C-alpha positions as CSV (number, residue, x, y, z in Angstrom):
1,A,12.7,-11.8,20.1
2,H,12.3,-8.5,21.9
3,E,11.9,-6.6,18.6
4,L,9.2,-9.1,17.5
5,A,7.3,-8.6,20.8
6,L,7.4,-4.8,20.3
7,I,6.0,-5.2,16.7
8,R,3.2,-7.5,17.9
9,R,2.1,-4.9,20.4
10,R,2.0,-2.1,17.8
11,V,0.6,-3.9,14.8
12,R,-3.0,-4.6,14.4
13,V,-4.0,-7.4,11.9
14,E,-7.4,-7.0,10.3
15,P,-9.3,-9.0,7.7
16,V,-9.3,-7.7,4.1
17,H,-12.8,-7.0,2.9
18,G,-13.9,-8.1,-0.6
19,S,-14.3,-4.5,-1.8
20,Q,-10.7,-3.8,-0.7
21,A,-9.4,-6.9,-2.5
22,E,-11.3,-5.9,-5.6
23,A,-9.9,-2.3,-5.5
24,A,-6.4,-3.7,-5.0
25,A,-6.7,-6.1,-8.0
26,E,-8.1,-3.3,-10.2
27,A,-5.2,-1.0,-9.3
28,L,-2.7,-3.7,-10.1
29,R,-4.4,-4.3,-13.5
30,L,-4.3,-0.6,-14.3
31,A,-0.7,-0.1,-13.0
32,Y,0.7,-3.1,-14.8
33,P,-1.3,-3.5,-18.0
34,K,-1.0,-6.6,-20.2
35,G,2.3,-6.8,-21.8
36,E,4.1,-4.9,-19.0
37,A,5.6,-7.4,-16.6
38,D,5.3,-6.8,-12.9
39,P,8.8,-7.4,-11.5
40,N,7.5,-8.4,-8.0
41,P,3.8,-9.4,-8.1
42,V,3.5,-10.6,-4.4
43,R,5.1,-7.4,-3.0
44,H,2.9,-5.2,-5.2
45,A,-0.2,-7.1,-4.2
46,I,0.6,-6.4,-0.6
47,D,1.2,-2.7,-1.5
48,A,-2.1,-2.5,-3.3
49,L,-4.0,-4.1,-0.4
50,L,-2.3,-1.6,2.0
51,L,-3.4,1.3,-0.1
52,A,-6.9,-0.1,-0.5
53,V,-7.3,-0.2,3.3
54,A,-5.8,3.3,3.7
55,D,-8.1,4.6,0.9
56,R,-11.2,3.3,2.7
57,R,-10.1,5.2,5.8
58,S,-8.8,8.3,4.1
59,C,-5.5,8.2,5.8
60,A,-1.7,8.3,5.2
61,V,0.6,5.4,4.5
62,M,4.1,5.0,5.9
63,T,6.4,3.0,3.6
64,G,9.9,1.9,3.1
65,D,9.5,2.0,-0.7
66,Q,7.7,5.1,-2.0
67,A,8.5,4.3,-5.6
68,D,6.4,1.2,-5.7
69,L,3.5,2.9,-3.9
70,L,3.7,5.9,-6.2
71,K,2.9,3.7,-9.2
72,L,-0.3,2.4,-7.5
73,W,-1.3,5.7,-5.6
74,P,-3.3,7.3,-8.4
75,H,-5.9,4.6,-8.1
76,F,-6.5,5.4,-4.4
77,P,-7.6,9.0,-4.3
78,R,-8.5,9.1,-0.6
79,V,-4.9,8.2,0.5
80,V,-3.8,11.7,1.6
81,R,0.0,11.2,1.8
82,L,2.8,8.7,1.5
83,V,5.5,9.0,4.2
84,G,8.9,7.5,3.7
85,L,10.1,5.5,6.7
86,D,13.8,5.9,6.0
87,S,13.9,9.0,3.9
88,K,11.2,10.9,6.0
89,V,10.0,12.3,2.7
90,V,6.3,13.2,2.7
91,V,4.4,13.1,-0.6
92,E,1.0,14.8,-0.4
93,R,-1.8,15.1,-2.9
């Protein structure tokens, strides 16, 4: 319960704009073309939305799974870096 309270104080929930949702959908279409199965479509949709929001703001993204985000990253040119939460590895453009 204490951890959840800490997260709620630090996390800001914002609505997703239509243009961000469209950018995320397009990135998913390009990253997983027809015939190539997406092993985890829900998680990758969330990853794509996260990158779309970061792209709009030209900022960095912290992630626990850089491999998944690296597949989508080329479609969001204004995301300046990916930072690994656990590994502390920073990938920059």
